[in-house]
C-alpha positions in Angstrom: 103.9 102.9 91.0 103.1 99.2 91.4 104.9 97.0 93.9 106.5 95.1 91.1 107.7 98.3 89.5 109.1 99.4 92.8 111.0 96.2 93.3 112.4 96.4 89.8 113.6 99.9 90.4 115.4 98.7 93.6 116.9 95.9 91.7 118.1 98.2 89.0 119.6 100.7 91.4 121.8 98.2 93.1 125.0 96.7 91.8 124.3 93.4 93.4 123.7 90.0 91.7 120.1 90.2 90.5 119.0 86.7 91.2 120.4 86.7 94.8 118.7 90.0 95.5 115.4 88.9 94.0 115.5 85.8 96.2 116.3 87.8 99.3 113.6 90.4 98.6 111.0 87.6 98.0 112.0 86.1 101.4 111.6 89.5 103.1 108.2 90.1 101.6 107.1 86.6 102.7 108.3 87.2 106.2 106.4 90.6 106.3 103.3 88.9 104.8 103.3 91.4 102.0 102.8 90.6 98.3 104.6 92.2 95.4 101.3 93.4 94.1 100.3 95.2 97.3 103.8 96.5 98.2 103.9 100.3 98.8 107.0 102.5 99.2 106.2 102.8 103.0 106.0 99.0 103.2 109.3 98.6 101.5 110.9 101.2 103.8 109.7 99.3 106.8 110.8 95.9 105.5 114.3 97.2 104.6 114.6 99.0 108.0 113.7 95.9 109.8 116.2 93.9 107.7 119.0 96.4 108.3 118.3 96.3 112.1 118.4 92.5 112.0 121.7 92.4 110.1 123.3 95.0 112.4 122.2 93.2 115.5 123.5 89.9 114.1 126.9 91.5 113.2 127.1 93.1 116.6 126.4 89.8 118.3 129.0 88.0 116.1 131.8 90.5 116.6 131.2 91.1 120.3 132.3 87.6 121.1 
């Protein structure tokens, strides 16, 4: 499966606004220095795991004040 197909599958599987999610995924790929064309399932797993960790740490910092 190509990286673009993988991203389209992720977009289709969520019930989130498509344009917002496309923008966020593009930002995450840029941050990880990964292109849509070269994206693998393992890359996507790592990118999303890093993102989840970042979001959780941000929420923890915000709510622990």
